[in-house]
Each structure stands twice: as C-alpha cells, then as structure tokens.
N, C-alpha and C positions, 0 to 999 in steps of 0.2 A: 623474157622467159624465166630469168632468175627470180624476179619478183613474184611471178605466178607460182613457182615451186614453194616459195616461202609462205604464201597465202594458204596453199593446200596443206602444208605441214602444220601451220598454226591452227587451221580449222580442224584438222585431225586431232590435235592435242586437246582442243576445246571440247570436241565431241566425246573423246575418251574420258576426259575429266567429268563431264556431265553424266555420262553413263555410270561411272564409279560412284558419284555422289548419289545418284538415284538408287542404285543397288544398295548402298550403305544405309539409306534412310528407309528402305522397304521394311515393313513389319514382319516379314516371314523369315526371320533369322533363326538358326538353330541355337538352342540354349541347353544348359544343364540344369536339371531340377533335382531336389532331394526327395526321396521316397521313404516311407515307413509302411511296412506290411505286417499283418498278423494273419497267419495261415494255420488252420487245423486240418489234418489229413488222417483218414482212417481207411483201412482196406484189408481184404483178403482176396488175392488174385487180382481183382480190379479195385483200385483205390479211388476214393472221391475226396475232394477237398474244397474248402471255401474260406473266405475271410474278408477282411476289410483293410483299408489303408488310407494314407494321405500323401498327396504330392504337393510340394511347395515350389512355386515358380513366381519370380518377380514380386515377392511379398504376399502372394495370394495362396490360400490353401484350397485344394481340390480333394473331395472325398472320393474314394475308390471302393468298388466291390470286386471281389476276386472269386473265381471258380476254377475248378480244374479236375482232371481225371488222369489216373496213371494206370498202366498195365503192369502187373507183376508186383503189386504192393502187398505188404504184410505188416500189420501193426497199427498203432495210433500215435500221433505226435502233434505237437503244436510248435510253431516257430515264429519268432519275432525277427524280422529282417529290416535292415536299414541300408541305404545306399543311394545311388544316383540313377537318373534317367537322362541319357544324352540324345542329341538329335531331335529335341522337342521343338517343333515349330509353332504349335498351338497346343493348349491343354488337351484338346480332343485326341491328339496323336498318341497319348498314353494308352487309349482304349485299343484293344485288339487281342490277338492270340499269340502267346509266347510259348515257345517249345524248346525242349532240350532232351537229348538222349544220353543215357549214362548208367552207371552202376554205382550204388552207394549203400552204405549201411551206417546207421546212427543209433546209438543207445542213449541212455539218459544224459542230458546236458552235452550233446555233441555239437560241434561247430558245423555250420552249413554255409556254403558260398555258391553263387550261381551268376552266370552271365547269360542273359536271354535276349532275344530280339523279336520284335513283331513285324508285321507286314508293311508298316509305315516307316521302318528304319530306326525306330526308337530302341535303344539298347539299355536294358536294365542290368546294373551290376549291384548285387546285394549280398549281404553277409549277416549272420546272426547265430544265435544259439537255439538249438532244438531241445525240447524236453519230451520224453516218452521213448517209445521203441518203434522204429520204422526201418524196414528193409525195403528198398525200392530197386527193381531191376527193369531195364528197358525204357520205354518211352513215357515221359511225363509231360504234361502241358498245363498251362495256366491262361485263363482269360481275365482280362481287366476291363472294367467298365467304369465310366464316370457316374457318380450318383447324383 
C-alpha cells in the first residue's frame, strides 16, 4: 500500500510538471508592446478624429489606422501619443474599439494622458502633448485597425 501511494504521488508530480512545461511553451502568452499614435480631432458638438500609428512587438512593426468620434467636442487639435499596449496575445488583438468617458480641456501645447481598454482586454496607456484648442465633454471613443 505504501509503495502504491508513492507511485501515485510521483505520477501526479510528473503530470503537473508536464502541464506547466506545455503551458509555458504555448505561443499565446500576453506581452507588452510599444505604441506611437498621431491623432487629429475636430468638432463642434460632435467631434470626429482619425490618425495613424505603429505598434512594435517582438522586433516587428505593425501599422495602425485610427478613427473615432466624440460627443460634446469643440475645437481642433492634433496630438502625438506614445505608450504601451499590454495583454497583447497576438498583433490582431490591438484592433478594436477603445472607449473612455471624462471631462477635459486642453489649450495650445497641453499634456494629454489616457488609459483605454478594448473588448479583447488590451489596455493602452498613452501620453503626449496636444497642439491646438480642444474642449471635450462626455463620451469619446477610438477605433484601431491593423493596416
């Protein structure tokens, strides 16, 4: 009986170790990638925006296109943002709709920062400097697509 218990324990350890090694070698691990975004936004009551960007993961560069709409915008502005995208399991995960609600006002050369999340769990944390005049109240959104 004692020998049987040792065999069962040994087999359990071997199975657990094999499971951990398999999980560790799986290609679907979450990683952190760097992002650069250039956004131009204009509006009066309803704002529209668009832009382009690049995501860098594992030494590869992926081109991005950006679009968005905001309710309660006034003015025109451009912003260059840099930051990170976390929870990226594949480059396609960056694509999706990111949203944030808030109140903000920026005048010439104001600082901007945002943390946004899409439906795939990718979290963008970006910051940069905005040039122009933009007052934004309420809901703003951004859509990112791979080019």
